[in-house]
N, C-alpha and C positions, 0 to 999 in steps of 0.2 A: 481387375483388381477391385476387391471390396473396399468400401468406405467404412472406417471404425470411428464413431463419434468420440471426440475428445472428452473424458470424464469431467464433470464439473467438480470444483473444490468443494469442501464443506461450506454449506450456505451460511454466510456470515456478513452482516453489514460492516463495511470498513471505510466509511466516508472519512472519519476522523480517527486518528491514533494518537492519543495524549501520552507523551512521555513524561515520568515522574522519577527523579533521581532516587535510586535506592537508599541514599543516606538521609532521605527526608521523610521519616514516618509520619510527621505531622501533616504532610500533604496527601497521604494515601486515602484517607477518609474523604477529603474534599474531591479527589479524582473519582472516587467510587460514586459520588453524588452528581458528577458532571454530566454533560450530555454526549460525551464521547462514545462513539461506538465500540472502540478498543481502548483499553488502558494498559500501557506498557511500563512496568516497573523496571528501571534500568540499572543493571549491575556493571555495564561496561564503561563507556566514556565518561558518564556522570559521577564515577566513583574513583577516588584516589586509591593507589595500591594498598596503602596501610588500612583502608576501610572496607576492602573487599568482603572479608569474612563476616564482619559485623552487618554490613549491608544485606548479605545473603541471609543471615539469620532473621533480620528485620522483615525482609520480603517474604520469606517462608510463613513467618508468623501473620503477616497481613493477609497472604492469601487464604489462611485458614480461619482468621478472626474477623475479617471485615465482610459485611454483606455487599457483595458486588452487583446484585441485580442480575439483569438478563444480558448486559454487556459482556463482550469477550475480554478475558484478562490474559495478559502476556507478560513474559519476562525476556529482556534482552540479556543474554548471558554474555560471558567474556568470550574472546575469540579462540579459535582452535590453536592458535599459536601461543597460548598462555597456559600457565599451570593451574589457572582457577576454573577453566571451562568444565572439565570433567566432573568436579565436585559440584558445580552450579546445577549441572543437569541431574546428577544423581539426586541431590537434596530436594529439587524442585519436583521431579517426576515421582520420586518416592513418596514424598510427604505432603503434596498439595493436590488433592483430589479436584479442586476448582480450576486449576491451570488449564487454559485453552490452547495457548500457543508458546512455542520458544522461538524467539527472535534470534537468529544467528548472524553475527556481524562479519563483514569482510570475507564473504565466501568467494573462494578463488577458482575451484575446480569441482567437478562433480563428485569426486571421492570425499570432499568434505561433507557434503550432503549425505552420502552413503554412510560414512562413519556415524554421524549424529543419529541417523534413522535406526542403524543397527543397535546402538546404545539405548535409545529410547524404547525400542521394540522389546529388548530384553528385560528392562525394568518393568514396562508395562505387563509383560507376561508373568514375571516373577511376582509382582504385587497384585495381579488381577485387577488392574485399573478398569474402571467402567467408561471414563471420559477420555477419548483418545486424544493425544497431544499432537497438534499440528505444528508445522514449521513455517515461519516467515523467513526468507532469506534475504539479506542485504547485499546487493551488488554495488560496491563503492570503491572498487579498484580497477586498474587496467587489465589485471589478470582475470577478475571476475567478469568484466564485460567481454573479454575475449572468448570466454567459455560459457556465456549466459545460456546458450541453447542447450548444452549438456547439462548444465546445472538445473534448468527447468524440467528436464526430463529425468532427474536422478532419483526421484523419490516420490511415491504416491502419497506420502505423508505431507509433502510440501503443499502449501496452500496459496502463498504469495510471495512476490519478489518486490523489494523496495529498492529504489534508487537513492544512493546517498552521495549527494554532489560534493560535499566537503572533502571526504577522504578521496573520492575519485578525482578531484581537482589536484590534490596533493600528490596522488601517484603519477598524474599526468605532468607534474611540476608546473602546472599552470598558475600564473600570478594572481590567484583569486584569494580574497581575505574574507568575503561574506558568503556564508554557506547558504546555497540556494538562489542567490541573487545573480543578476545578469552582470556581465563584465562591461564597463563603460568603453572598452577597447574593442569589443567584438561586433563588427557590423561591416557595412559597405558604404562607399561614397557614392552619391548620385551624380548625374550629369550636371555640369555647370549650368546656372541660370544665366539670364541676360547680363547680369552684373559680374558673372564669373565666379559667383560663390556656389559651392557644392554642399548639399545637405548630407548630413550623416544619419544612416538608417541603422539602428541597432538591431542585433539579432540574438538568437538563443544559442549559447555554446553547448547547452546540455540536450538540445533537441535529438540529436542522432542517438545518444546513449538512451535517452528515454524511449525513443521509438523502438529501438532494438529490444529492450526489456519487454515493452508491451507486446511486440510480436511473439517473443519466446514465451511468455505467459500465456497468451491466448492460444497459442499453438499446442500447448500442453495442459490447458485447464487450470491456470493459476490466475490470481488477482494481482494485477500491477498496482503498486502503491507509490506515491511520490514521497520523497523524503522531506528533511526539514528546511524551514526558511527561518534563519537565525534571528532576524531583526523582527522581534515579536511586536514592536511598536508600529511597524510599517504594515498596516492592515491593506493598504492599496497594493503594495508589492507582493504581499501574500496571496491576495484574491488573484492577481494576474497570473502568478506561478501556478496556482491551483487550476485556473481555468485552462492554461496552456496543457496541463497534464490531463485535465478532464477530456479536451479536445482530441487527445490521443488514445482515449478508452481507459484511462487510469480510474480506479474506483475510489480513491481517497488520498489523504496526504497526512503526514505527520503534523503534530502540533506540539511544539515545545513549551507552550504557554497556554493556560486555559482560555485566554482571549481568542486564540486561533481555532478553537473547537467549532465555535458557531459559525465561523468563516467557512471552514472545511465542509461542515455540514450543509451550508447553504449552497456551495458551489457544486457538490456532488449530489445534490438532491434534484431531480428533474423539475423545471419550472412548470406552473400550471399550464402556460400556453403550450409548452412543449408537449406535454401529457394529452392535452386536447387535440393537437394535431395528430399524435400517435394514435389516438382512438379513431380519428376520422380515417387514417390510412388503413387501419385493420378493418373498419366497417366498409370502406370503399372495396377493399380486395375481397372481403366475404360476398358483396354483391356481384363482383366481377366473377368470382368462382361459381356462383350460382347460374351465371349467364354463360359460363364456358369460356371465359377469358383470362389470360394469364397477366394482363396489365390493364391499366386504367389510368385516365387523367384525373387529377385532383387539384384544383386551383391553378390550372395551366401547366402542371407539372406531372410527368410519367411516374406512375407508382406500380411496382412489381413486387416479386416475391421478396427479393433483398430488401425493399422498403419495409415490407411486413415483418421480416426478421428484426430489424432495427427497432421498429415501433414496438414489438413485442417484448424486447429486452428492456426497453424503457418502462413500460407498463409493469413489467415483473419487478424491476427494481423499486418503482413507486409502491407496489403492493407490499413488499418486504419492509420498506420504511415505514408504512402505515401500520403494519402489523407490530413492528418494534414500539410504536408510540403507545400502543394499548396497554392499560394497567394490567 
């Protein structure tokens, strides 16, 4: 059986994705000047039903009138179960050459992705678009998670899957009230100490879902992105959530407030000491290869081909970040 490499998605920095309500045109310019890798103008949850059409017009105008720089620009459209979605897609793809990504909420089955791909493809061909529109899919329901592998494989237009903890908790009927935060009730009791007291060790109720999404993404060449953390005043909690996601291989996290952008960029940028270690790993393996060895010891630890792959990925991410910083 031959091995076919998984195709990489469109190269795109995705450490931070700043959400801006589509009803707040005054904030669009500020978002365009922010340090966010991706700015997403939101037509879905942030917009009341009576404001949907006005917000769509304002977002189309902003995409065409504002200088967005080199960052990626996305729009979260309304869900496939609403009557606003098809017009969102048509107006945006037909009239906004600067659009990079459509963010699709509450994806439940692979057919949802296929339908969006078909519609976008027809518009692109009819209009002769030069900039290809990618899809970022939000898995935020029990149905979506149960089908995430098929969803990840449904379209070559798909670039990323984001995890939405808030709606996911709602579909599970879990008693959660803070989007993205840990539950104070989720954890285990330790063994009694000498005084009979048992310590409580909190756990992460979203870990299993996040890991499954990450695996599905990497199996099909997509970027895993973590969703929102609602309490924008809780920097410590946001950083902890971002670090947990980064440890699972996620490339970035949503920011619902400009203050969260810098935090996400910091967490998802490899630290200097990590990069230094990665360079030493690559150098050590290059020496080993010249000597005909497939593994070598470095600082008392075994280094092999898998170590090199991890190191090279870190170095490539750092290179892309540095390239994006150049004027």
